[in-house]
N, C-alpha and C positions, 0 to 999 in steps of 0.2 A: 643248704642250698635251696631245697624245695620250699622251705618256710620263707626264705627271702623273696622268692618269686611270687609266692602267694601274697605276701605283704605288699609288694610292688603292684601287683594286679588289683588288690583291694583299694590301694591309694589312688591308682589311676581311675578306677571305676567311680570312686567317690568324687574325684575332681571333675570328671565328665558330668556326673549327676548335678553337682553344684552349678556348673556352667549352664546346663540346660534349664534347670529350675530358675536361675537368675534371669536368663533370656525370656522365659515365658512370663515370669512375674513382673518384669520391668517394662514389657511392651505396652501394658495398659497405662503405665505412668507416663510414657513418652509420647503418647498419641496426640497430645495437645501442647507439646513443648513451646510451640511458636504462636498458638492462638486457635481460635475457633470462630465460625460464622454460622448464623442461622440460615436455614434453607427456606425460602430463597433469601439471598443476601449477598453482600459484597463488603470487602474490607481491604485496607492497604496495610501491609506488614513489612518491617525491615527484617530480611532473612539472610542467613549466612550462605556462602557458596556451598554447593554440594547437593546431596540428595535429601529431599523432604518427602514425607508420606502424607497422603490424604485419606482420611477415614470418615465414613458416614456413621453417625450415631443417633439413636433415639433413647429417650429416658424411659425405658421399659426393659424388663428382663424377659427375653423370649425363650420359651421352652424349645427343646430340640424336636425336630420333626421325625427323627429316627435315631438309631443308636449312634450314628456318626455324623449327623448333620444338624445345623441350627436353622430353624425355620424363620429366617429373617433376611430381608433384602431391601436395598434402597429403592426409592420410587423409580419406576421404569423410565421416566423422562429426565432424570437427574443429569445435569451437565455441570461439571466443575472445570473452570479454566484458571490458569495462572499466567499473568502477563507481566512482563518487565516494564520498567519506566519508559521505554521507547515504544510501548504498545504491542511488541511481539508476543504472541501467545506461545507458551512452551508446551511441548507434548507431554501428556500424562500417560505413563506406561502402566498398564494393568498389572495386577499381582501375578506371580508365577511365571512360567516359561511362555514367552510370546503373549502375555496378558491373558492366558487361558486359565489361570489359577483362581483360587478363592480363599479368602482368609476371613473367617467370621469368629466372633468371640462374644461372650456375655459376662456380665459381672453383676454385682449388687446394684440394681436399679438402671442398668443400661444394656444395650445390645449394639454391636459394632460390626461393620464389614469394611475391609480395606478396599479403597477405590483404586489406588495405584500410587506411583511415585513420580516425582518431577525432579530432573537434574537442573539445578540453578547454576548458570555459568559464572556468576560473580555475586558477591554480597551486595545487597542494596534493597531498594524499595520494590515490592511486588504487589500486584492487585490479585486477590483471590476472589472469584465469583462463583456462586452456586445458584443454579436455576432449576426450578421444578414447579410445574403447575399442579402436581398431584400431592399436595401437602395437607389437604383437608383430612382431619381425623388422625393425623400422626402426632406422636407425643414428643414435642420439643426436638424436631429434626435439626441436625447441624452437621457441619463438616469440621473435623479436627485437623489441624496442621501440625505435624510433629516430625520427629526424627526416626 
């Protein structure tokens, strides 16, 4: 009986580990599922209904500033808007609880920070616009549109 409980516990532990690792490893791949735009820039995309994420990226690997933080931020004046075909601007909800969170990541040749999510009421054409005057000296700044 004890051996059976240990086996069940080990299997449950491994299943949870696989789930967590899969979530962590696939978030980099899904960041630009729907497209990307240079900063500053604008593009029109056909997007599905539901939640999309907006992520700022530069083509550089940024070292961490401390043990638990990545020393990387988007330009201070960066404004990203998503508008429907009727011209209505949809609200961008920041990451975390009440938009107070932060989600930064790095990989081989890039650094990213999640800007937030947008809930699209229906599938259709949407205009995504990224504006910033502080792009001088940045390394290929862009906004990724993903799931």
